VEXDREN-2710 file (C-alpha; in Angstrom, 1 decimal):
% VEXDREN-2710
k/r/px/py/pz
1/MET/85.1/78.8/122.8
2/ALA/81.6/78.5/122.5
3/ARG/79.0/77.9/119.3
4/MET/78.4/81.1/117.5
5/ALA/74.4/81.7/118.2
6/PRO/72.4/83.9/115.9
7/PRO/70.3/86.5/116.6
8/ARG/66.4/84.9/116.3
9/SER/65.3/87.2/113.5
10/GLY/68.5/88.9/112.0
11/VAL/72.5/87.7/111.5
12/LYS/75.7/87.7/113.9
13/VAL/78.9/89.2/111.8
14/ARG/82.1/88.1/113.0
15/MET/85.0/89.5/111.8
16/TYR/88.6/87.9/112.6
17/ARG/91.5/89.4/113.5
18/GLN/94.1/87.2/112.3
19/GLY/96.5/90.2/109.9
20/HIS/96.4/91.9/106.9
21/GLY/93.2/89.3/105.1
22/ASP/89.8/89.0/105.6
23/CYS/88.1/85.8/107.6
24/PHE/84.6/87.2/108.0
25/LEU/81.8/84.3/109.5
26/LEU/77.6/85.2/109.4
27/ALA/75.5/83.1/111.5
28/PHE/72.0/82.8/110.6
29/ALA/68.8/81.7/112.4
30/GLY/67.7/78.2/110.3
31/ARG/65.2/75.6/110.4
32/GLU/65.7/71.9/109.1
33/GLY/63.5/68.7/109.4
34/GLY/61.0/71.0/111.2
35/ARG/64.2/71.9/114.1
36/LEU/65.6/75.5/114.5
37/ARG/69.4/75.2/113.9
38/PRO/72.0/77.9/113.3
39/VAL/73.3/78.1/109.5
40/TYR/76.8/79.6/109.1
41/VAL/78.2/81.0/106.4
42/LEU/82.5/81.8/105.9
43/ILE/83.3/84.6/103.0
44/ASP/87.2/83.6/103.1
45/CYS/89.9/82.8/105.2
46/GLY/93.6/84.3/104.7
47/LEU/96.3/87.0/105.1
48/LYS/99.4/88.4/104.6
49/ASN/102.3/86.5/105.5
50/GLY/104.5/87.9/108.2
51/SER/101.1/90.3/108.7
52/GLU/99.9/88.6/111.8
53/VAL/98.4/90.9/114.8
54/ASP/97.4/88.9/117.9
55/ALA/96.3/85.8/116.8
56/SER/97.6/82.8/114.7
57/ILE/95.5/81.6/111.7
58/GLN/95.0/77.8/113.6
59/GLU/94.0/79.7/116.3
60/ILE/91.4/81.5/114.0
61/ILE/90.6/78.1/112.6
62/ASP/89.7/76.7/115.8
63/ASP/87.7/79.1/116.5
64/ILE/85.4/78.5/113.4
65/HIS/85.6/74.7/114.1
66/ALA/84.4/75.5/117.8
67/ALA/81.5/78.4/116.9
68/THR/80.1/76.5/114.2
69/SER/80.5/72.7/115.6
70/GLY/82.5/71.6/112.4
71/HIS/79.7/72.6/110.0
72/ILE/79.9/75.2/107.3
73/ASP/76.6/75.6/105.5
74/ILE/78.4/78.0/102.7
75/ALA/82.2/78.6/101.9
76/ILE/82.2/81.5/99.8
77/VAL/85.6/82.6/98.2
78/THR/85.7/86.1/96.8
79/HIS/88.7/85.4/94.3
80/GLU/92.0/84.2/94.8
81/HIS/94.7/86.4/96.9
82/LEU/96.6/84.7/99.6
83/ASP/95.4/87.4/101.7
84/HIS/91.7/85.1/101.0
85/VAL/92.3/81.6/100.7
86/ASN/95.8/80.5/102.1
87/GLY/94.2/79.5/105.2
88/PHE/91.9/77.1/103.6
89/ALA/95.6/75.5/102.7
90/ARG/97.3/76.2/106.1
91/ARG/98.6/72.5/108.1
92/GLY/99.1/71.6/111.4
93/GLY/100.4/68.3/112.7
94/GLY/100.8/67.0/109.2
95/LYS/97.1/67.9/108.4
96/ARG/94.8/70.5/106.4
97/LEU/93.5/72.9/109.5
98/PHE/90.1/72.6/107.6
99/GLU/90.0/68.9/107.5
100/ARG/88.2/68.7/110.8
101/LEU/85.1/70.9/109.1
102/SER/82.7/69.9/107.0
103/VAL/81.4/72.0/104.4
104/GLY/77.6/72.3/103.0
105/GLN/78.1/74.2/99.4
106/VAL/81.2/76.2/98.2
107/TRP/80.3/79.6/96.5
108/LEU/82.4/81.1/94.0
109/ALA/82.2/83.8/91.3
110/TRP/81.9/83.3/87.2
111/THR/85.0/83.5/87.0
112/GLU/86.3/80.3/88.1
113/ASP/84.1/78.2/86.1
114/ALA/85.7/76.2/83.6
115/ASP/82.7/75.7/81.6
116/ASP/82.1/79.7/80.7
117/PRO/84.2/80.4/78.1
118/LEU/85.5/84.3/78.7
119/ALA/86.2/83.0/82.2
120/ASN/88.6/80.7/80.9
121/GLU/89.7/83.3/78.2
122/LEU/90.6/85.3/81.3
123/ARG/91.9/82.3/83.1
124/ALA/94.7/82.1/80.2
125/ARG/95.5/85.9/80.0
126/PHE/95.8/85.2/84.2
127/ASN/98.0/82.3/84.2
128/ASP/100.3/83.8/80.4
129/THR/101.1/86.8/82.5
130/LEU/101.9/85.0/85.5
131/ILE/104.5/82.7/83.8
132/THR/106.1/85.6/82.1
133/LEU/106.7/87.5/85.6
134/ALA/108.1/84.2/87.2
135/PHE/110.4/84.5/84.3
136/ALA/110.9/87.8/84.3
137/GLU/112.3/88.1/88.3
138/ALA/114.9/85.0/87.0
139/ARG/116.2/87.9/84.5
140/MET/116.5/90.3/86.7
141/GLN/118.6/88.3/89.2
142/GLY/121.5/89.1/86.9
143/VAL/120.4/93.2/86.6
144/PRO/122.1/94.9/89.8
145/ALA/119.8/98.1/88.8
146/LEU/116.7/96.0/89.2
147/ASP/117.3/94.6/92.4
148/GLY/114.0/96.2/94.2
149/GLN/111.7/95.5/91.5
150/ALA/112.4/91.9/91.7
151/THR/111.4/91.6/95.6
152/ARG/108.8/93.5/94.7
153/ILE/107.4/91.2/91.9
154/ARG/108.6/88.0/94.3
155/GLU/105.9/89.5/96.5
156/PHE/102.9/90.1/94.1
157/VAL/104.1/86.9/92.7
158/GLU/102.9/85.0/96.1
159/THR/100.0/87.4/97.0
160/GLU/98.5/85.3/93.6
161/THR/100.0/82.2/93.7
162/GLY/101.1/81.2/97.6
163/ASP/104.2/80.2/96.2
164/SER/107.3/81.6/94.7
165/CYS/108.6/82.8/91.7
166/ASP/111.1/79.6/91.8
167/ALA/108.2/77.0/92.4
168/LEU/105.9/78.8/89.6
169/ARG/109.2/78.7/86.9
170/ALA/110.0/75.1/87.9
171/ALA/106.2/74.0/87.6
172/PHE/106.5/75.1/84.3
173/ASP/109.7/73.5/83.8
174/ALA/108.0/69.9/85.0
175/ALA/105.1/70.8/82.6
176/HIS/107.3/71.1/79.4
177/LEU/109.1/67.6/80.4
178/ASP/105.3/65.8/80.9
179/ALA/104.0/67.3/77.8
180/PRO/106.9/68.4/75.1
181/HIS/104.9/69.6/72.6
182/ALA/101.9/71.1/74.4
183/SER/101.6/74.8/73.6
184/PRO/102.7/77.7/75.7
185/ALA/98.8/78.2/77.4
186/ALA/98.3/74.8/78.3
187/LEU/101.2/74.7/79.5
188/ALA/100.9/77.4/81.8
189/GLU/97.5/76.4/83.0
190/MET/99.0/73.0/83.9
191/ALA/102.0/75.0/86.0
192/ILE/99.6/77.2/87.6
193/THR/96.8/74.8/88.5
194/GLY/99.2/73.2/91.3
195/ILE/100.3/76.8/93.2
196/THR/98.7/77.1/96.7
197/ASN/96.2/78.8/96.1
198/LYS/94.3/77.1/93.1
199/ARG/95.4/74.0/95.4
200/ALA/93.2/75.7/98.6
201/ILE/90.1/76.1/96.4
202/ALA/90.5/73.0/94.6
203/TRP/90.0/71.6/98.1
204/LEU/86.9/73.4/98.8
205/ARG/85.4/72.4/95.8
206/ASP/86.3/68.9/96.3
207/HIS/84.6/68.7/99.5
208/ALA/81.7/70.9/99.3
209/LYS/78.8/68.1/100.0
210/GLU/76.3/70.1/98.1
211/GLY/78.5/71.2/95.4
212/VAL/79.6/74.2/93.9
213/LYS/77.7/77.1/92.7
214/PHE/78.9/79.6/90.7
215/LEU/77.2/83.3/91.3
216/ASP/76.8/85.7/88.3
217/PRO/75.3/89.3/88.3
218/GLU/73.3/88.4/85.7
219/LYS/71.2/85.9/87.3
220/PRO/68.0/86.1/90.3
221/PRO/69.6/86.4/93.6
222/VAL/70.6/83.1/95.7
223/THR/69.3/81.9/98.5
224/ILE/71.0/80.8/101.9
225/PRO/70.0/76.6/102.6
226/HIS/67.3/76.6/105.4
227/VAL/67.1/80.0/105.8
228/ALA/63.6/81.1/105.2
229/HIS/62.6/84.5/102.8
230/SER/67.1/84.7/102.4
231/GLU/68.3/86.7/99.4
232/VAL/71.8/86.8/98.4
233/PHE/72.1/89.9/95.4
234/VAL/75.4/88.9/93.2
235/LEU/76.6/92.3/92.2
236/GLY/80.1/91.5/90.6
237/PRO/81.8/90.9/89.2
238/PRO/80.5/92.6/86.1
239/ARG/81.0/90.4/82.1
240/ASP/82.1/93.0/80.4
241/PRO/85.7/92.7/80.4
242/SER/86.8/96.4/79.8
243/LEU/85.2/97.1/83.3
244/LEU/87.2/93.9/84.6
245/LEU/90.3/95.7/83.4
246/ASP/89.0/99.2/84.1
247/LEU/91.0/99.2/88.1
248/ASP/91.4/103.3/88.6
249/PRO/89.0/105.8/89.8
250/GLN/88.7/108.9/87.8
251/GLY/88.0/112.7/89.1
252/ALA/85.6/113.0/91.2
253/GLU/85.6/109.0/92.4
254/LYS/88.8/109.8/94.1
255/PHE/89.1/110.2/97.8
256/ASP/92.4/112.3/97.0
257/LEU/92.4/113.8/93.7
258/HIS/96.4/114.2/93.7
259/ARG/97.1/110.4/94.0
260/GLY/98.3/108.6/91.0
261/GLY/96.6/105.6/89.1
262/LEU/97.8/102.3/87.4
263/GLY/97.3/103.3/84.5
264/LEU/100.7/102.1/81.9
265/ASP/102.2/103.8/79.3
266/GLY/104.8/103.3/77.3
267/ALA/107.0/100.5/77.9
268/ALA/105.0/99.2/80.2
269/ARG/101.4/99.3/78.4
270/GLY/103.4/97.0/75.3
271/LEU/104.5/94.6/78.8
272/SER/100.9/94.1/79.7
273/LEU/100.6/92.4/76.5
274/ALA/102.8/89.9/78.1
275/LEU/102.5/86.1/77.9
276/THR/104.2/82.6/78.4
277/PRO/107.7/82.4/77.5
278/ASP/109.0/80.3/75.2
279/GLY/110.0/76.7/75.6
280/GLY/110.2/77.7/79.4
281/ALA/113.5/78.5/79.5
282/ALA/114.8/81.7/81.4
283/GLU/117.3/82.6/78.9
284/ALA/114.3/82.1/76.4
285/ALA/111.8/84.5/78.0
286/SER/109.8/86.8/76.3
287/PRO/107.8/89.0/77.1
288/PHE/105.3/88.4/74.4
289/ALA/102.7/85.5/73.5
290/PRO/104.0/83.0/71.2
291/ARG/101.1/83.6/68.2
292/TYR/102.8/87.3/68.7
293/CYS/106.3/85.8/67.7
294/ILE/108.7/84.2/65.9
295/ALA/111.6/82.0/67.5
296/GLN/114.6/83.2/68.2
297/GLN/115.9/79.9/66.6
298/GLU/113.8/80.3/64.0
299/ILE/115.5/83.1/62.5
300/THR/118.8/82.2/63.5
301/ALA/119.0/78.5/62.1
302/ALA/120.4/78.0/58.9
303/GLU/117.4/75.6/58.1
304/PRO/113.8/76.1/59.5
305/VAL/112.9/74.2/63.1
306/ALA/110.4/71.3/62.4
307/ASN/107.0/71.9/63.5
308/THR/107.2/75.6/64.1
309/GLY/105.0/77.0/61.6
310/ALA/107.6/79.5/61.0
311/PRO/107.2/81.9/58.4
312/ALA/108.3/81.7/54.5
313/ARG/112.5/81.6/54.4
314/THR/112.5/85.3/53.0
315/ALA/110.7/86.8/56.2
316/GLU/113.7/84.9/58.0
317/ASP/116.3/86.6/56.4
318/TYR/114.3/89.9/57.1
319/TYR/114.5/90.1/60.9
320/ARG/117.9/88.6/60.8
321/ARG/118.9/91.3/59.3
322/SER/117.0/93.7/60.9
323/TYR/117.3/92.3/64.5
324/PHE/120.4/90.3/64.8
325/ASP/123.2/92.2/63.0
326/PRO/125.4/93.3/65.8
327/GLU/125.2/97.0/63.7
328/ALA/121.4/96.8/64.0
329/SER/121.5/96.7/68.4
330/TRP/119.5/99.5/68.6
331/ARG/116.5/97.9/67.0
332/ARG/116.7/95.1/69.8
333/ILE/114.8/95.5/73.3
334/ASP/117.0/92.5/75.1
335/ASP/116.4/93.3/78.7
336/ASP/114.7/96.5/78.5
337/TRP/111.2/95.4/79.0
338/LEU/112.4/93.9/82.3
339/ASP/112.1/97.4/83.5
340/ALA/108.6/97.5/83.2
341/ALA/107.9/94.3/85.1
342/GLU/106.7/95.4/88.0
343/GLY/104.2/97.8/86.3
344/MET/102.6/94.9/84.8
345/ALA/102.3/92.9/88.3
346/LEU/100.8/95.6/90.0
347/ARG/98.1/95.8/87.3
348/LEU/97.6/91.9/87.4
349/ASN/97.1/92.2/90.6
350/ASN/94.5/94.4/90.7
351/GLU/92.8/93.0/87.7
352/VAL/92.7/89.5/89.5
353/ASN/91.3/92.0/92.5
354/ASN/88.5/92.8/89.8
355/THR/87.2/89.6/89.6
356/SER/86.4/90.0/93.7
357/LEU/82.7/88.1/94.2
358/VAL/80.8/90.8/95.3
359/LEU/77.4/90.2/97.8
360/ALA/74.8/91.7/99.2
361/PHE/72.8/89.7/101.9
362/ARG/69.6/91.3/102.3
363/LEU/67.1/90.9/105.5
364/PRO/63.5/89.8/105.1
365/ASN/62.2/92.3/107.5
366/THR/63.5/95.2/107.3
367/GLY/65.1/95.1/103.9
368/LYS/68.6/95.8/105.9
369/THR/71.6/94.8/103.5
370/LEU/75.2/93.8/104.3
371/LEU/78.0/94.5/101.8
372/PHE/80.7/92.0/101.2
373/THR/82.6/93.4/98.1
374/GLY/86.4/91.4/98.2
375/ASP/88.9/93.9/97.0
376/ALA/86.4/95.2/94.0
377/GLN/88.1/98.0/92.3
378/ARG/86.4/100.6/89.8
379/GLY/85.2/98.7/86.5
380/ASN/83.6/96.2/89.3
381/TRP/81.7/98.9/91.3
382/LEU/80.9/101.0/87.5
383/GLY/79.0/97.5/87.2
384/TRP/76.6/97.3/89.8
385/ALA/74.8/100.9/88.4
386/ASP/72.6/99.4/86.1
387/LEU/71.3/96.1/87.6
388/VAL/68.0/95.3/88.1
389/TRP/66.9/92.0/89.2
390/THR/63.0/90.7/89.7
391/THR/61.9/89.6/93.0
392/ASP/58.8/89.0/94.5
393/ASN/58.4/91.8/95.9
394/GLY/59.0/94.5/92.6
395/PRO/62.2/95.3/91.1
396/VAL/65.3/95.7/93.2
397/THR/68.5/97.7/92.2
398/ALA/71.6/98.1/93.4
399/ARG/71.0/101.5/94.5
400/ASP/68.0/99.9/96.3
401/LEU/70.5/97.5/98.4
402/LEU/73.3/100.7/98.8
403/ALA/70.9/102.6/100.4
404/GLU/69.7/99.8/102.4
405/CYS/73.2/98.9/103.6
406/VAL/74.2/99.0/107.6
407/LEU/77.4/97.2/107.2
408/TYR/80.1/97.7/104.7
409/LYS/83.4/95.4/104.3
410/VAL/85.4/97.8/103.2
411/GLY/87.6/96.4/100.0
412/HIS/91.2/95.7/99.9
413/HIS/92.1/96.5/102.9
414/GLY/90.8/100.5/102.3
415/SER/92.8/100.9/99.7
416/HIS/92.3/103.7/97.3
417/ASN/91.0/102.2/94.5
418/ALA/88.7/99.6/96.3
419/THR/85.9/101.9/97.4
420/LEU/84.3/105.1/95.3
421/ASN/83.9/108.7/96.4
422/GLY/80.6/110.8/95.1
423/ARG/77.4/111.5/96.3
424/PRO/73.9/109.7/96.7
425/GLU/72.7/112.2/93.5
426/ASP/75.7/110.2/91.2
427/SER/75.1/107.8/88.4
428/HIS/77.7/105.5/89.5
429/ALA/78.1/103.2/92.6
430/ASN/80.0/105.1/95.1
431/LEU/79.7/105.3/99.1
432/GLY/77.8/108.2/99.0
433/TRP/75.1/105.6/98.0
434/MET/75.4/104.1/101.0
435/ALA/73.1/104.0/104.3
436/GLN/70.2/106.1/103.3
437/GLY/67.2/107.6/105.4
438/GLU/66.9/104.8/108.4
439/ALA/69.9/102.5/107.7
440/ALA/72.8/105.7/108.4
441/ARG/71.9/105.3/112.0
442/GLU/73.0/101.4/112.0
443/PHE/75.8/101.9/109.4
444/MET/79.1/100.9/110.4
445/ALA/82.3/99.4/108.4
446/MET/84.3/96.7/108.7
447/ILE/88.2/97.2/107.5
448/PRO/90.6/93.9/107.3
449/ALA/94.0/95.8/108.1
450/ASN/97.5/95.5/110.0
451/THR/98.2/99.2/108.8
452/ALA/101.6/99.0/111.5
453/TRP/102.9/95.8/108.9
454/ALA/101.6/97.8/105.9
455/MET/103.2/101.1/106.7
456/GLY/106.3/99.3/108.1
457/ARG/107.2/97.3/104.5
458/ALA/109.9/98.1/102.2
459/ARG/107.4/99.9/99.4
460/PRO/104.4/100.7/102.1
461/TRP/101.0/100.1/101.5
462/ALA/98.5/102.9/102.7
463/HIS/96.2/100.4/103.9
464/PRO/93.4/102.0/104.9
465/MET/93.9/104.9/103.3
466/PRO/93.6/108.1/105.5
467/GLU/91.1/109.6/103.7
468/ILE/88.5/106.7/103.0
469/GLU/88.9/106.0/106.7
470/ALA/88.2/109.4/107.5
471/ALA/85.2/109.3/105.2
472/LEU/83.6/106.0/106.8
473/HIS/83.9/107.6/110.0
474/ARG/82.1/110.5/109.3
475/LYS/79.5/108.1/107.7
476/ALA/79.6/105.8/110.5
477/GLU/79.7/108.1/113.2
478/GLY/82.7/106.0/114.6
479/ARG/81.5/102.8/113.8
480/VAL/84.3/101.6/112.1
481/LEU/86.4/98.1/113.3
482/ARG/89.7/97.9/111.8
483/SER/91.6/94.5/113.0
484/ASP/94.5/96.1/114.3
485/LEU/92.4/98.4/116.6
486/ASP/90.4/97.6/119.4
487/PRO/87.2/99.5/119.2
488/GLY/87.5/101.6/122.3
489/GLU/90.0/103.7/119.8
490/ALA/87.7/104.4/117.2
491/ALA/86.4/108.5/117.8
492/PRO/82.5/108.9/117.8
493/SER/81.3/112.2/117.2
494/GLU/78.4/111.5/119.5
495/PRO/79.4/108.9/122.2
496/SER/76.4/109.3/124.1
497/SER/74.0/109.0/121.7
498/ASP/71.2/106.4/121.2
499/ALA/73.0/105.2/117.7
500/TRP/75.9/104.8/119.7
501/LYS/74.7/103.1/122.6
502/ASP/72.6/100.8/120.9
503/TYR/75.9/99.8/118.5
504/LYS/78.2/99.4/121.6
505/ARG/75.3/96.5/122.8
506/ARG/75.4/95.1/119.4
507/LEU/79.2/94.6/119.2
508/ARG/81.2/91.5/121.2
509/SER/85.1/92.0/120.7
510/ASN/88.4/90.0/121.9
511/ARG/91.8/89.5/120.7
512/LEU/90.7/87.0/117.9
513/TYR/87.9/88.4/116.3
514/PHE/84.8/91.3/116.8
515/GLU/81.2/90.1/116.6
516/ILE/77.7/92.7/115.2
517/THR/74.4/91.2/115.9
518/ILE/72.3/92.7/112.8
519/ASN/68.4/92.6/114.0
520/ASP/65.9/92.3/111.8
521/SER/63.0/93.9/113.6
END
């Protein structure tokens, strides 16, 4: 394995083919102390467990080490899902595989900043919901009709945390033992801090020799160290909570208008407010936050429980008569809320996707851009429409950047809600905004997906969605790379065209990766 040499002007992009997950290595020509040297940027490193294609994650990390001579200038984490970060936590021979590499800077979204009030509010909601799901899964184990839902919740929790529901419950209980008087929110934070995905990101942050940057779309573009005139524009995640919670394409934004969405109604909507179980015991699990609840033992006890902030006795009497009278069982939800837990898990999964760090790398000479979206979904995309940055060469909008896009890293394995449909003249950011004018000749898409694995699951995932993949092929005239397919399996509309021949000249591939050179001249 040889070192990855950047072009003299432009960038080389390597998309690794480890499985159903993201891992991209970018090489730029840089200069330090009067000498030329390559500058390496790594975007994510992970995969869904069991989704390997033909290359192990250890082989991928070995290749990254060889390609960079053991040093990554910038490591970027788009969001903390298993298929984007678990490579950073992988071990071999008793050591973390990434310990062989040194890291300069780590770039994260503003949502990871512990000093940001909105980020902390979102994190608390995330932590509370995860804990509730873990305890809901325990309750489901005693309800045969919910076995399927329990299995799918286990999958969701693993994606969110890198660990099992059992491990998450144990962490919560251990935190409760260590701090018996801590609030449920504090207990949830203590439990979540120890999960695999969080530890992977924490390890990166601790090993960043040049520190951590939290990126925000409301701030000026950032630069790549040692790369002259570099500009990286931050498109997302937006700071508007209503956009962060807006997940599903609407109307003409969809590629298939007949597909259902993630909207929650009835019991599922009620459960979407779910927060931590009271006290950490499975039998006491509640779908609602303690601040919305009165503890059952406070209502049923003969005397008030100390230090609980219980309401007046008159209120307790009312709740006892209304909800714990054996003749009034119809008033109670008991375990009915468990039936909605799967919808809550799915929504949480997509809400985290929507906090993805979205970056547009713009090359200085030609203005070509490379768009890396993580798993951004509808609200994140909508947040790009009004973005304007002031640069030395005048104002730049998100529409400008997308118009010059020559490489699109397709969001969320090509799922239905991670690429918006539309036309160039539409007001919302969409595929139609991309690759206008000369950029259309070079535009290509990269889809990290193992479709056979995704479709072969007990509950299949359409990754990529056929309508989206077909639209990408039309727009890119066949210049679409998918992890589980060789480049020859693409069907260009004009295989003899100059654009196709140029694409083939710039493309290299093997079982470990696809590599494309984007020239800035």
